[in-house]
N, C-alpha and C positions, 0 to 999 in steps of 0.2 A: 504494499500499499504506499509506504514511504517512497519507494522507488518511482511509482507512477506519479505521485504528487510532485516529486522533484523534477520529473520529466516535463510535466505540465507547466511547472513554474519556469523551467528553462525555456520552453517554447514561448510562453507569454513574455518573458524578458526579451527574447530575440525579436518577436513581433513588435513589441513596444519600441525597441531600439530602432528598428527599421522605420516605423511610423514617425518617430521623432526626427530621424536624420534624413528622411526622404526628401523634404523640400530643398535642403542644402545640396543633396546629391543631384536632384533633378535640375537645379539651377546651374550646377557645374557642367552637366551634360549638354546643355543647350549651346549650340554654336554661337560664337560671337557675331552679333549683327553688324554688318557693314552697310554704310549708306551708299546706295547706288541710285542715280537718278532714274525715275520712271521713263523719262523721255531723254534720248541722247542729247548731247549739247546741240543747241540750235544755232543757226547763223546769228550774227551780231544783232542785239536788240531783242532776241527771243522771237524773231519772226519766222514764220513757216515759209519754206520755199515750195516751188511747184512740184507736183507729181501728176502723172498721167496714168489712168487706168481705163479699162473697158467696163461698160455697164452690162447688165444682163442681156441686152439686145445686141451687144457687139459694138455699140457706139463709143467713141473716144471721149473721155471726160478729162479736162485739164483744170486743175485746181486754180491756176493763175487767173483764169477767166472770172473767178469769183472773189479772190483775195482783194481786200481793200474796199469791198462794197457790201459784203454780207457778214453776218455772224454765222459761223460754220461749226457744226458738230460732226466730228468724225467718230463713228461708233463701230468698233471692231467686234465682230460676232461670227458665229458659225451655226449651221442648222442643228447640230448635235448638242449645242450649248443650252441647257435648260434655263439658266438665269437670263441668257440673251432673249430667249422666247418670252420670258416673263416681262422683260423690260420693253420689248417692242411696242405693245399697245400704248404705252405711255409716251414713247418717242413719236409714234404716229400722231397722237393728240397734239403734241408740241409742234410737229411739222404742220398740221392742219391749222392750228391756232396762230402761229407766227410766220408761216411760210410766205404770206403776202406782205409781211412787214420787213423782209430782208433776212430771214433765218433760213439757212440751208442745212438740211439733215442729210448726211451721207452715211449709209450703212456699208461698211467695207467688209466684205465676206472673206473669211479665213479658211473655208472648206478646202480640202485637198481634192485631187482628181477622183478619189473613190466616193466622195459625197457631194461634189459640186453640182451634179445633175439634180439635186434636191432643192437647190436655191430658188430657182424661178418658180417651180410649183408651190413651194412654201410661201413665197412673197405674194404670188397671185391668189392663192386660196385664202390667205389671211387679209387680202385686200389692202395691203400696205401701199401707200402712194409715194413714199420718199424714194430718193435715188439710191439704188443698190449698185455698188462697184465690186468688181472681182479682182482681188489681189493675188493672181495666180502664181506669181513668183515670190510672194511675200516681201516685195520691196518696200511697201508702205508700212506694213505692220512691224517690220524689223526696225524701221526708222523711228516710229513713234512708241512702239510697245515691244521692245526686244525680249521681254520675259513672256510674251504672248499670253497675257492674262485676258480672259474673256468673261463677260463683255468688258470692253475698255473704251472709255470716252475721252475725247480731247475737244475742248471748246476753244475756238479761235475767234478773236474779236475782229471788228471791221478794219483794224490796222494790220491784221495778219499776225497778231501775237497770241501765243498760247496763254489762256487765262484760267484754264481749269483742266484737271486730269483726274480721272476716277476709274478704279478697277472694281469689277464685280457689280452686283445689283442687289439691293434690298428695297423692299417697298418703302416709298418715301424719298428715295434718292432723286426722283424726278422733280420733286418740289424745289430742292436747292438748285437743280439744273434750270428749272423754269425761271427762278429769280435771277440767276446769272444771265440767262438769255434776254430777259426783259431789260436788265441793267445795261447790257452791251448794245442792245438795239436802240436804246435811248441816247447813247453817246453819239456825239457829232464827230465826224472825222475831219480834222483840220490838216490841210496839206501845206 
């Protein structure tokens, strides 16, 4: 009986020791965080330079045609990305609400060759009306979002400056985005 009792006491002491020391051990095991920018270094002044991509219908889209005149949202997404699909109805509402006021919503697809054929049917069946661009060689996503987090949004003001970056989606994110869109639409561009 004494032997069993001492074995139980030993087990309890070991468990207690592990529980007490676990936070310190876990903290030591975490890799040291290094700060890496979410967007690679941009040209002087933080302005965005041109890129050219094809849209779903094969037409060429040049960002430079819209820089300096519109507030632009680049939203990186993929058909297999559940948070992207959750965010899209909110982005469509923003596009419809502010599109006539100088807001341009660009959904930049990140699907690879094996899933790219799903893009157009998904967009059409969901009745999304914003512009969808295909980044087939990942030139644009690698420039703005090298970690390839999805969804990933970049808001560009009328001057061509990146003013907001956000990865992921949680309900309510669209509210902050809408406030920023309204703020930058109201700004006058002085040349």
